[in-house]
Each structure stands twice: as structure tokens, then as C-alpha cells.
N, C-alpha and C positions, 0 to 999 in steps of 0.2 A: 661927408661921404654918403650918408643915408638920404639926404635931401636930393642930391644929384641922381642917385639911383631911382628915387620916386619920380622925378621929373622925366628921366629917360623912359621909365616904364609907362607913364601916361601918354607921352608923345608916341611911343611905339604902339600902344593900343589904339590911339586915334588914327594913326597912319595905316595900321593893319585893317581897321574897319573900313577906311575909305577905299583902300585897294581891293578889299574883298567885294565891296559894292560894285566897283567898276568892273571887276572880273566877272561878276555875275551878270552885269548888264551886257558885257561883251558876249558872253555865252548865249544869253537870251536873244540879243540882236542878231547874231549870226544864224541862229536857228529859226527866226521868224521872217527876216527880209529875204525872200526867195523869188519874188516876182520880177519881171523884166523892167517894169517902169520904175522900180526902186533900186536899180543896179548902181546908179551913181552914189546914192546915199549909202548903199551897202559897202561900196569900195572905201568911201571916206570914213565910215564908221570902223571898218576893219583896220584901216591905217592907224586910226586913233587908238584902237585896242592894242595893236602891235607895239605902238610907242609906250603905252602904259605897261605892257608886259615886260618891256626892257627895264623900265624904271622899277618895276616890282622885283625883278631878279636882282638888281643892284641893291635895293633896300633890304632884301632878304639876306644878302651877303653881309651887309653892315650889321643887321640884327644878330646874325650868327657870330660875327666877330665880337659884338658887345656881350653876347651871352657867354662866350668863352672867357672874355676879360673878367666878367663878374664871377664866374666859377673859379678862375685863377686867384682873384682877390679873396674870395671866401676860403679857398684852400690854403692860401697864405696865412690868413687869420687863424684857421684851425691849427695849422702846423706850429705857429708861434705860441698859441695857448698850450698845446701838448708839450712842446719843448720846454716851455717855462715850468709846467707842472713836473716834468721829469727831472729837470735840473734842481728844482726845489726839493724833490724827494731824495735825489742823490746827495744833495748837500746836507740835508737833515740826517741821512743815514751816515754820512761821513763824520758829522759832528758827534753822533751817537757812538760810532766806533772809536773815535778819538777819546771820548770820555770814558768808555769801557776800558780801553787800553791804559789810560791813566790810572783807573782804579786797580787794574791788574798789576801795574807797575808798583803802586803803593802797597798792594798785598804781597808782591814778590819781594819787596824790600824787607819784609819781616822774616824771610827765609835765609838760612845760611846754606848755600849750595855746596854741601860737602858730600861727595859720593861715598857710599858704603864700600867696604873692602872687597865685596864680592864682584864677580865679573859676569857678563851676560852669557857667555859660552866659553867653556874651557877648550884649550887647544887640542887636547888628546881625544876629543870627540864625545866627552861625557855630556849628559843633559845639562841645560843651563841652570845656574843658581839664581836665587832670589836677589833682585837688585832694589835697593831702597833709594827713592828719589823724592825730592820735595814736590808734592802735588796735592791738590785739593780733592775732596770727595766729589763724586759725579753730581749728586743732588745739590751740593753747595754751588756748583757752577750753573746748574740748570735753574736754580731759584733766582738767578739774576735775570732770567727771561720772564717778562711779565705774564705770559700765557701759562707757564709752568707754576709761577707763584700763585696764580689764580686757583689752580687745582689744590694747592696747599691750603688756600683760604677756604675752599669748598669743604675740605675735611675739618677745618676748624669750625665752620658753620654747622656741620653735621654733629660735632661734639656739643656745641651749644644747644642744638635742637634736642639732643638726647637728654641733656641736663634739664631743659625746660619741660620735656615730656615727663621726666621723673618727678619734678617739682609739682606739676599739675596733677599727676597721678596720686602723689602723697596728699595733696590738699583735698582732692575729691574723696578719697577713700579713708583718710585718717584725720582730716581737718587741720593738718599742720604739715610743715616740710620736715621730712625725716632725713637727717644728715649723718646718721651713724655709720653707714657703709658697713654693715655687719659682715657681708660675705668677704669683702676685701680685708677687713680686720682679721677675720678667721683665717683666710688663705695666707696672710703675711704674719701670722701669730707667732708667739714664742720667740720674740726678737732677741731676748737675752741668751737663749740657748744657741740661736744662730750665730750671734756675735762671738760667743765663747768658742764654738767649734771653728769658726773662721779664723780667729786669732791663733788657735792651736795649729791649724794647718799652715798658716803663714810662718809661724815661728819654727815649725819643723823644717820648712824649706830653707830657712835662714841659718839655723844653728846646727843642722845635720848635713844637708847636701853640700853646701859650699865648703865648710871645714873638711868634710871627708874628701872632696875632690882636691882641695888645696894640699892636704896632707899627702895624698897619693901622687899628685903631680910633682911635688918637691922631694919625695923620698923614693920614687921609682928608679931602680937602676937601669942603665942603658942596655939596649939589646932586645932580644925577643921577649915573649911573654914570660913573666916570672910568677912565683907563688903569690906575691903581693897583688898582682893583677887579678888573679882568680878570687882572692879573699875580698878585695874591694868590689869586684863585680858581683859576687854573691851577696855581699852586704847591701849593695845598691838595689838588686832585684828584690831582696827581702823588704827593704824600706818601701819600694814602690808598691809591693803587694799589701803591706800594712797600711800604706796611704790610701789604698782602694778599699780595704775591708773595714778599718776602724771607723771612718766617718759613716759608713753604711750602718754599722752596729749602733753608733750614736744616734742616728736618725730613727732607727727602729725603737730603741729604748725610750726615747723622748717623744715619739709619735709626732714628729714635726708635720705641720700642715703642708699642702701641695706647693704653694708658691715658695715657702721657706725652704722646702726640700729641693726645689729646682735651683734656687740660689746656691745652696751648698753643693749640689751635684755639678753644676756648671763651674763653680770655683774649683772644685776638686779636679775636674778634667783639665781646666785651664792650667793649674799649677803642675799637673803631671806632664802636660805637653811642654810647658816651659822648662821644667827640670830636665826632661829628656833632650830638649833642644840645646840647652846649655852644655850638658855632658857630651852629647853627640858632636857638637861643633868643636869642642875643645880637646877631646881625646886625640884626634889626629895631630893637633898642635903639640901636645905633650910628646907623642911618639916621634914626630919629626924633630922636636927640640932635643930629645935624648939621642937620636941618631946623629944630629949635627954635633952634639957635645961629645959623642963617642968618637967622631972623626976629627976632633980638635979643630973644627973650623969655626971662625968667629961669626957670631950672630947677635943681632940686636932684638930678636923676637922675644916677647914676653911669654913665659911658659904658662902661667895661670893669670887670667884677668883679675883686675882689682874687684874688691867686694862692692864698690860703688856701682860698677857697671852691671854686676849681677843683680843688685838691688833695683837699679833703674829698669832692667829688663823685666823684672817680676811684675811691674805695674804698667809698663808701656803697652799700648794696644797692638802687639804683634807677637807671634809665636815662634819667630825665627831669630835666633840670637846672633847679634853682631857686637863687636866692641864699640863701634861708632854708628850713629844714625844721623841722617840729616835733621837739623834742628832749626827752630824758629828763633828770632831774636827777642821777641817779647811775648807776653801772655795777655790775650784779650779777655779780661774777666767778664765783660758783658757777653761775649760769645759763649763762655762757659756757662754762665747763668741761663742764657737762652736755651742751650742744649739740655741742661738738666730740667728746665721748665717743660720742654717738649717731652722728655721722658715721663714726667709726672702726668702731663696731659694724655699721653698714650696709655698709661695705666688706667686712668679713668675711662678712656675710650673703650678699652678691652673689657673693663668692668661693666659698662653699660651694655655692650654687645652681649655678654653672657647673661646679664639679668633680663634682657628683653627678648633674646632669640634662643637661648639655650635652656635656662632654668624653667621657664613656663612650660616647655614642651616635654621635658624629660623627668621632672621631679616626681610626677605621679606615674612612674613606670608600671605598666601592666601588660597583660597578654596581647593587647592590640598593637603594641609597639613592635612585636616580632612578626606580625603578619607581613607578607610580601608587599601588599599594596601600600600600607602605611609606612613601611620601611623605605620604599622607593621615594615616596612623597617627602619623607623626612630628610632623606639624603639631599634631594634637590632643594629643600627649604634651608638646609645648612650650608649650601655652597656659597652664597653671598656673604653671610656673617663669617664663615670660616676663612674665606679669602680676605675679608677685611682684617681679621685677626692676623693673618699672614703679613699683609702690608704694614699694619701698625707695629707688629713685633719687629719686623725688619727695620722700619724707620727708627723705632725706639732704641734698639740695641746697636745695629750695625752703622747707623748714622749718628744719632744724637749722643748716645752713651760713649761710643768710641771717640767721636770728635771732641767731646768735653774733656776726656782724659788726655787725648793727644794734645789739646791746647794747654792744659795745665802742665804737662810734662814737656812742652815745646817739641813734640814729635811732629816732623814736617811731612812725612809720607802718610797721607790720609786716604790712600786707595784701599779702603776696607771692603769695597765691593765695586762691581762694574755695572754696565747697563744690561743687567740680566733680563730686563723686560723686553729687550729687542732680540733675544735669542731665537734662532730658528732650529736649534737642536738641543737635546737634553744634555749632551756633553758640554756644550758651551754654557748652558744654564748652571750646571754644577760647578764649572770653573769660575763663574762670575758672581754667583749668588753670595757666597761668603769667601772672599779672597783670603782672609786671615787664616781660617781653618784649612782651606784648599792648599795654601802655601805649605802648611805643616805636613799635610798628607802627601803632597807632591814631593817634598824634600826628604822626609824621613820614612816614608813607606814606599811610594812609587819608585823613586830613584834607587833606593837601596835594594828593593826587591828585583828591579831590573838588573842590577849588578850581580846579585846572587844567583838568580835563576838563569841568567844568560850564560854563566860559566859552569855552574854545578848541576843545573837542570833538576833542582830539588822540588818537591811538592810545594804548592803555593802556601799552604797553611804553615808548614814547618819553616818555610822561608820567612813568613811574616814574624813568627816568634823569634827566629834567629836574628833577623835584621833588627828587630825592635830593641833587643838587649845586647846581643853579642857581636854584631857585625863590626862595630868600630874597632874592636880589639883584634879580631881574628881574620877578617876578610880583606884581602887585597885584590879582589876580583874587579875588573873594569869591563864594561860593555853595556849596550842598550838593553839586551835581554829580551825576555818574553813579555811584551807589553800587555797583551790581554790578561795574562795571569797577574801582572802587577796591578792592572786596573781592578781586577776582581778582589785583590787584597785591600785596595783602597776602599772599595765599596763595602766589604765585610767589616773593616774597622769602623767606618763612618756609621753604618747601619747599627752595629752593636752598641756603639756609644750613644747614639740617639735613643735606641730602645732602653738602654741602661738608665738614662735620665727619666724616661716615662715610667719605667717600672718603679723607681724610687718615688716618683711624684704620686702615682696612683695607688701604690702598694699592691699591685696585682700585675700579672703577666698577660698581656693581650697583644700579640705581635702584629697588629695591623700595620703600623709604620714600618716594621722590619720587613714584612712581606712586600709592601708597596715600594719601599726604598731599594732593597736588595733584589727584589723580583721584577716588578713592573718598571721601576725607575732604571734599573740596569739594562733591561731589554729595550726600553724606549731610547736609550742612549745610542744603541746600534741601529735602531729603526730610523732615527732622525740624524744619523751621523753625517750624511751627505746632503742634508736638506739645505738648499740655498734659496728656495722660493719663500716668499713672505707668508705663503699659506701655512708653512710649517710653524710659524709663530702663532697662528690661530690654533693649530693643533696643540701646541705647548700650553697655551692659556686654557683651552678646554680641559686638558689633562690636569692642570693645576686646580681649576675650579672643582673638578670632579674629585680629585684626591683630597683637597681640604674639606669638602662636604662629607666624604666618607669618614675621614678622621674625626671630625667634630661630632658626627652622628653616632658612630660606633663607640667611641670612647665615652661619650655622654651617656649612652644607653647602659654601658657596662658599669659606669660609676654609680648611677642611680639604681641599677639592678642590685648591686651589692648593698645598697642602703635599704631597699624595700624587700628584696627576696630573702627568705631564711637561708641560713648556712647549710650547705649540703654535707660537708665533711669538716672535721676539725684539724686536718693535717695540712701539709704543704700543698697537696693537690688542689685545695680550695683556691690558692693563689694562682694556680696554673690553668684551671678549667674556667672558661668564661661563664659567669653565672647568668648572663642574659640569654645564653643558649639552654641552660639546664634549670631555669627557675621553676620552682614548684608553685604555680600560680594559685592553686587551691589553698595551700598552706598560707600563702601570702594574704589571700582574702580573709581567711579565718583569723589571722593575726590582726588585720585591720578592723574586723568586726568586734573582736574581743575587747572588753574594756581595759 
């Protein structure tokens, strides 16, 4: 085909040059032959030119047809190539989708599709209940995409660079690699004391709560509230208060370090929420069972769950009690080991972040740290490492740790979080950041407060206390209620418990998180409530970066101010007044100068 095109092209060029020469000759001839004696020659020459013009017009038509034919052939070739590429791409995508579907089918075969006993929405108009379904975590599905997996590899590479940086620093300054990790060993110190307290808390939930509830459920007489109900309720409230106070006293007496304290505080709150969920979910069952027994109507419902179900619930990664959960068929131990390995890697990641971005800037706390200029610069300098700690902590706990225990316990509902990073409003961010805790707050605070306030119109604070302990026995109120007041109760509960963990961890009260969570965070929820534009997602990320920078900066300053600054008072007010605000810098300098 190419040889013919070249031949046609050469012939066309030769013929076009010949016709062009003849045309020029015609034009020159008609312009110069104007005398009478040359009239005969002029006529003959004109006739010749007219004949050539006819042939030229015919040739031009043939050339135009040939040009169109060539363009059509080239277009046909291009279309064939493009169609071939598109078909190949579609076929490869089809093969990829089929392979991915086969992998999902293999993974789904590991699930037992047994729906929990809860329903999505009750017929009487109440708020929907929690529904447990077999599903994977969001990041588990996203990591199957090569682009997202590359981001994971980038974080692994950053961890390797941090390790190499530390090794090079040790070799240059100390002449050897220092692998003692003193700060991590100190923060996670007194492991025997931690295990002792953890075992005591676990045993108290096993040998006190369940036997007490079992005795009450099987010995309660039918009918309205009796004296035994008030006795058991009082004993339960006293036990919960002791469960709050005694571990705190143990922590203070043994001076547990920060990380060990956080472990105990989180376990304490986890067990409190689990015990309340078990009692709250089963009290209506006992009351309904006694009413049916009083009516002499046959029933197959079990009044009190088996101890095995309660024991399973204490360790499964959810805070909502159900008799049955969706389960997997097998345990993938390699998946468990991988997740625990990721938790260990995240611990080292956070350790390197603090050692490189926090300790060098704050351990020599002095008067310059409280100047407005340096304070602003320090806050901006802490935004990136603070946000990294937020990401890594989220990945370590809500993804790796929970998935490891879910796999070991064959718990199939792995929706511990949702795609909070795509949120365009703070309300959606709070709902999707930690689904496990959100479900508990929604079920046992928000819903119950809606019921109580909707009928009795009681103050929100009294409603929270009433609902938390007494509602299951005494309230039969139904309704959606005052939603803003219920939301306020949820935020108050969450902010108080977050601040409680930090107070135990740092051993001082510095309510930065409380103000940001219950103040700015609650206000931003209404500000971005109707945000549908993606620009609100940018606003959310700017707020998160700023908030984490403030938290890391202010808490680090206060921590090292209490190490470097002299004690102002010897009473409880020293724990309540920020020492970074009231530091006596002259006395601190004198103490540093003195031998």
C-alpha cells in the first residue's frame, strides 16, 4: 500500500508541474500576442490553452478524489488502531474485575451470614438499632487498590528513614548504635503493676457483674418495681463508682508512667461501657419475661444469657451487646500476625516522631516558649507531626488492633470506622471516625436521652445521669425527643471521658482537649452541618491540622514546664493551674545555675 501511494504521489507531482508550466505559458501568451499580424497564431494558441484547461480541471477532480481516498484509508487505519487499544483495555479490565470478584468470593466464603437479632428501624417510630453484618474494614478493601497500597508503602518507607536517621545520629554522636529505647521503656514501664490491675478489673467484671445480674434475673418477682430492684440497682451503681475510683487510686499510689496509665484508663472505660451495655440490653428482656410469665403465656425466650456469651462479649471489638454476632468460619493466623506487627511498627513510628519533633523543642522549656511569636511558630511546627500521630494512632488501634482481635474471635463485622477522611461536615466526621464508640454513645446516651427529654422535658444533665443508670427500670417513655439536647449530652460524655484519660496520663488538669472538643468541635458541627461542597472537606482538614498542632504544642509545653519550673503550691491547685502560664522563670534559672 505504501509503494502505490509513493508512485501516485510522484506521478501527481510530475503532472502538476507540467500543467502549471502550460498554464503559465498560456497566461504569458495571451498577454504578449496582441498585434494584428499574429492573430492567427493567437487564436490557435488560445484554442490549445482552452483544451489544456479542460484536461487540468479533470485532473484536479481526480487528484481530489485520490486525496479523499487516502484520507479515508488513513482514518480507517487510525480507527482500527484505537478500537483495538480500547478493546484490549476493556478486556484487561474485565479480567481484573473477574479476578477481584473471585477473591471476594473466596473471602466471603469465610463468613457465616447470620444476621444479628436487631432490626434496622422499629415499627413504632423509634430510632434505629445497631445492625451487625459481615463486612470488612474500609482500609482492608482500599489496600487491594495498588494506588492506595503505595501510600501504605510510603509510610513504611518513612518509618525506615526514621530508623536510619536514628542509627546515623547515634553513630555520629556516640560512636555506636543505641537500641535501648529509653523513652519507650519508661513510658511503658511497671508492666507487672499494669498486668496486676488489669487482671483485677477483668475478674471483677466476671465474678461480680454477671453473677449479680443472673441472681436478680432469676429471683425477681413478676410485676412492677420491687425492693429487690432498688437493692440491686444501688449495688450496681456502687460497683460502677468503685470501678471508677479504685483503679485511679491504684495508678496514683504506684505512679504509673503515661503510656501504662493510658492502657489502664482505656481498659477501664471499655469495661464500664461493656458492662453497661450488657445490663442495659438485658434488663428489658427480664422485665418482658416476667410480664409474660405473669400472664401465663408460653414463651421460649431465655431470661438471662449464658455466661459464654457474656465472656465472648467482653473481648470482642464492639461495645453493643447481642446474643449472636456474624461469625467467620476460620481464623487466618497470618492476618493476625500481620496486624499485630503493624501495631508494633506504629508504636515505633510514634516514638520516632516524639523523639525527633517533640522532645528536642520542648525539653528545655524557658521563658521564650511563652512569647506569642515563638508560640505561634511552635504550633505550626507541631501541625504535621501531630497529624501524623493522629493518623498512626488511628491505624494502629481502630484498624490493626481491632482487626487482629476480630480475626482471632471470628467476629465478622469489621466496620470499626468509615471513610471519615472524605467528610464534609464535623457531624459526619464524629460519626465515622470511631464507629465502635459512636454506636455506644448513640445507643445508650443519644437514644435514651431523646426518649426521656421528649416526654418529661427534664434538664439535659439530669437526664444523662438518669438515663445512664435508672432509665431501663423506670422509664417507659417513647419518642424522638429534643435532639439538640441529646447531642449535647453525647458531646459532654465524650469530652469528659477523653479529658479523664488525659488527666490520668499527664497527672495534671489542662482542659485544652475539653475546650476544643466540647466547644469548637461542637460549634463546628453546626457550622458545617449542611456542607455538601467538597471545599468543606478542605476546611475540616485545616481544622484537624490546627487542632492537632495546638494539642501537641500546649500539652508538651505544660509537661516540660512541670519538669523544669519550680512548684508553686503544694496542694491540689497545683494540678489544676497550668504551670506553663505561671512559671517563675527567675527561680527556674537559679535552680539551673545552682550546683
